[in-house]
N, C-alpha and C positions, 0 to 999 in steps of 0.2 A: 334619612338613615343617620344613625348616631355614629360619629367618627370615633373609632376606638383609638386608644393610646397604647402603643407598644412600650412596655416598661422594661428597660434593660437593667437588671440588677445582678449582683454577684455575691458569691459566698465569701465568708471570712473564716479565719482560723489559720493554723500553720502546720499542724502535723500531717493529717491526710487532707490536703487542702480542698480537693474536689469532692467534698462530702456534702450530700444534701442537708444532713442534719446540722452542719456547721453554720448555716446561714442564720443570722439573728435578725428577725424583722424589726426588732426594737432599735436596731442601729442602722439607719438608712444609709445606703450607699450613695456617696456624694458625687462620684464621677466614675464613668466607665468610658475609657478613651479607646476607641477602635481605630485601627489603621490598616491599610492593605498589607497583606503578607508579601514577602520578597518574591520577585519573579526570577526566572532563570531556568536552566535545564532540569533542575529538581523542583518539586512543588509539594503542596499538600497532597495527601491521599485523596483520591477523587471525591467520593461521597461516602455517606455512612449507610449501613443497613442494620435493621433491628427487628427481630421477630417478637421481642418481649417474651421469649420463652422463660427467661430468668429475670430477676430484678437487677438490671444493669444500669440503673439511673446514675450511680456514682461514677460509672466509667464512660458511658456514651453521652450522657446528658448531665455533665458535672455541675453546671451553674444554674440548674433549674431552681425556681423560687416558688415558695408557697406562703405568701403573706396572709392569705385569707382562703384557706382550703387545703387540700392534700393532693399528692400525686402518688399513686400506688400502681404496682404491676401485678396483674392477675389475669388468668385466662387468656394469655397471649395479647394483652392490650396494656397500654399505659392509661390509667384512669385519672383524668384531670378533673377533680371535683372542686368547683369554685363555690365558696359561701356567698350568701346574699351580699351585694355591694362589695364584692371582692373578685380576685383573679388568681390564677396560677399559671405558670409559664414553664413549659418543657423547653430546655435550652441546651444546645451543644456547647456553647461557650467558645468552641474552636471554629476555625474556618476550614471549609472543604472546597475542593476545586470543582466547579460546575462547568468549566469549559468543555465543550463537546460531550457533555454528560446530561444526566437527568436525575430527578428526584421524584419518587412516587411514594404515596402513603395513603392510608385509609383513615378518615376522620368521621366518626358518627357521634350521636348523642342519644340519651335515653328518651328525651322529650324535645319537642320543638323549642329552641331558645326563644325567650320572650323578646319583645320589640327592642329593648335596650341591651339585650345580651349580645355577645359576639364570640365566635370561635374562629381563630385566625391562624393561618400558616404564613410565616414570614421568612424570606431569605434576604439577608442584608449584607451589603458590602461593608468595608471598613471606612467608607468615605461619606456615610450618611445616606447613600442611595439604597433603597430596598423595594422589594416587590412583595405584595401581600395578596392572599386569597382569603376572603372573609365571608363567613356565614352570619348574616345579620338581618333581623327583621324579615325573615322569609326570603331573603335575596342572597345571591352569590355575587360578590363584588371582587373583581380582579383589578388591582390598581398599582401604580408605582408612586414612590415618594422621592423627590429630589430636593435637597436643601434650598436650591435657588428658585425652584418653581412651586414646590409643595406637591399635593396629591394630583394625580392624573388617572381618571377612571378609564380602564380599557374595556371592561365588560361589567354590565350590571343587568342581571336577569333573575327570574324566579329560581329559587333553590329547589332542586329535586333530591329528596332524601335518599332515593334509590340510585338514580343515575349519576349523582354527584358524590357518592360515597368515597370513591378513590379520586385523588388529585395527582396530576403529574405535571411537573415543570420540566420541559425539555429545551436544552440550549445547544443545538447542533452547530450554530454559527453565531453571528451577532444577534440574531433573533431569539426570543424566548416564547415558547408556546405553552399555554395552559390547556390541559386536556383532562376530561373527567370520564369516569367509568363506574359501572355498577359492580363489576367483578374483578377489576384489576388486570383484565386481559384485553378486552376490546375498549378502546378509548375513542372519545369524540372530541373534536376541537371546541374550545370554550373561549379562546382569545389569543391574540398575538401582540407582542411588543416588538416593533420593527427593529429597534436598536436597544439591545440590553447588554451592550459590550462592557458596561461598567460592572456587570455581575461576572466576575471571574472566580474569586474566592469568596465563599459565602458562609455566613453563620445561620443555622437553622433553628427556628423557634415555633412552637405551637402554644397559643395562649387561649385559655377559656376565661371569659369575663362574664360575671353574673350580676345583673342589676335588678333581679326580680324578687320573687316571693321567698318564703322562709326556707324552702327546700333547696338543696344544692343543685347546681347545674353540672352534670357529668358529661364530659367530652371524652371519647375513647379514640386513642391513636394506635394504629396497628400496621403491620406489613410495611414498615419503612424500608424502601429499597432504592439505593443509589446506584445500582448497577455494579459492574466490575471495576475495581480500582485500576486506574491507568497512570497514576502518579507514583513518585517515590520521594520520601522525605529527604531533605537536604542534609548533608553531614553537619554535625553540630559545630565543627570547626568553622563553618561559614557564618555562624552567629557570633559576631565579635563586636565589642564596644568599649571604648576608653572613656566615654561620657564627657568628652571635652567640648561637645557642642552646647549651645545655650538651652536647647530643648531636647527631649528624648527623641531618638531616631524612630522613624515610622515602622521599623522592624518590630518594635515593642507594641504589638497590636492589642494587648490586654493589660491595661494598668488599672487595677481594681482598688478602690479607696473606700474606706469607711471611717467615720469619726472626723476629727479636725486636724489630722496629721498632714504634713506636706512632703511630697516626694518629687525631687527635681535635681537635675545636674547642678552641682555647686562646686566651683573651684576645681574642676577636673575629676570629680567623683560623683556618684549618684548618692544623694543624701536624703535620709528620711528623718524628719523631726516631728515629734509628737508632744502635745500638751499634757495637762494633768487630767486625762480621761482615757477611755478606751479608743485607741486609734490603730488602724490596720492599713497596710498597703501590700499589694502583690504585683510583681513584675513578671509578665509572661510574654513570649513572642506570639505572633498571630497564628502560627501553625506548628506542626511537629518537626522534630529533628531526629536524625539517626545517630545513636550513641555507640553503635557496635564498634568495638576495637578502637575506641577513642576516649576522650575525657572532657569533663566539664569543670572549668576552673574559674575562680574569682579571687580577687584580692580584697581583704577586709582591713582598710586602714584604721577604722574605728568601729568597734562593736558597741553594743549598748552598755552603759555604765551600770545600770541596775542589775542586781543579781536575783531579784524577786518578781519584777513586774514587766518583763520584756522577753522577747524571743526573736532572734534573727535567724532565718532559715534559708538553706539552699538545698534544693532537691530536684530529682528527676521523677516525673510521674508518667507511667506508661499508659498506653491506650487500653490495657487490660486491667488496670487498677493497682498495679504494684508501684511502690514508692521507695526510693532510697535517698537519704538526705543527711545534712548536718543541721544541728540546732545549737546556737549559743544562747543558753538560758539557765537561770538558777546558778550562775557562777561556773557552769560547766560547758564544755563543748562535746556534744553527744552525737553519736551516729545512730540513725534509726532506719529500719527497713521494714516494709510491709509487703508480704508475699502471700497470696491466696487468703487474705484477710487476717493473717497473723503478723503482729508487730514484734520486732526484736530491737534491742539496743545494745550492740556489742561493745561499746566503749563510751565512757563519760569522764574523761580526765578534767581537772580544773582548767578553766579557760585561761590561756596565756596569750595576750594580744600580740606579743613579740614573736614567739616561736610558732604561733598559729595564725600568722598574718595572711597566709595563702591557704585556700581550701581547694581540694581536687577530688572529684569522683571519677574513677577510671573504670572502664568496662572492657575486660579481656575475654578470651574464649572460655576461661575456667572460673573466673571470679570477678566480682565488683569490689573495688577497694576504695576506702576512705584514706586520704593522705593530707598532711599539712606541711607547711614550709615557712621559714622565716623570710625567705627572699625570692621564692618562686623558682629556685634552681635545685636546691637540695631538699628532697622530700622524705618525710617519715610516715610510714604506713601506720594507721591507727586501728584498722580493722578491715575485715573483708566478709563478703557474703556470697552465696552461690549466685550464678547468673539468674536474672529474672526474665520473665516473658515480656515481649513487646519492646525490646531495645531499638528496633528499627523505627519506632514512632514514639518519641518521648516529648513531654512538655518540660523544659527546664524552667525552674521557678525560683525566684528570690522573694522571700516574705519578711515583712517587718510587722511586729505586733507589740503594742504597748497596752498595759492594763492600768487600772487605777493606781496612781502613784505620782512620782515626780516626772517632770518633763525629761525627755531623753532624746539622743541623736545617735544614728549609726550611718556609716558610709560603706559603700562597696565600690570597686573599681576593676578595670582590666578584665572584663568578662571574656573568657577564653582567649586572652592575649598573653604573650610572654611578658616577663618583667621589662619595664622600660630601660 
């Protein structure tokens, strides 16, 4: 059997960051650093569910990649069409809580994949450990991967296009069960991992890899069902960092890089430095946070010097696709909001690094406000927008983007912390 390679790639861009179309395959992602989400009484929402009744790739599968093929939603399926010698990956990008839970979905194909083709479901932790269920060369292969050991095959048997249409991973305790079904109702056992305790929070990916003839390989994903959510997002006030450590804290489970820029804690701040080419960096936590009746704050000791070739952004991205954020670009500090697919920009004053050193997005019962401050104590409201949906599950994001031009540097500090 051909060993498939699961490729973890990420989108780039800074306005609506979780957009499928924003990924540029000509700019390879140099690093995707995964780390386990925080533990405690609050956690990630348990798992995801998707009937693909609408095209929600940008919302539920935001870092899906299509370097050689397409992913489209039609007829209640996600159609992963891989070109010859290429692959496409449906990817949540976020981590979900699999503890005492399950994930079921239907994966079919128009034709039997060729010998070197593969269609794989993977759930991965942030520590390099993952479990995959692969259809490859007429076989169903259930295996684990551990960085210190490598692959360990749990099940390898003939693939049944009817009886194996539905896959279910069930994690009631430390064990992980693979079960298959023809109808998504009656399941039969297909393998057991005795100790899968490392799979707590997981990232979900489905990849179609085609190494065959001139026609595309179509894999269809449907009926994604993660059961009833049993978790609640942590309050955003619990996500804090002064970047004083030598390396990034493990709470930042999604550090997405492209180009030759460098993002690292430097002299007590988080610094991004980019050379004379296109460079991008995005800083996101491993899981969601609750912004209701609270605020998201950062200090910006140094914004980008360029007024034409850079963008420093701070935003909240909700699970339903709405976005509210700051952008320092073009010599301005702008507020941007996207709701139900419509983007507005309620303010764009000239950027003043002194009076606008601190940025805050606060969410109250009646409005979301953009505010700035010179010292983190006295705040000036810059604009407001109506409350958006999904504030109980938001992705706080810091993005750094440099385009062709001169080298440049920006620093942020005191993420959701008061002034020192």
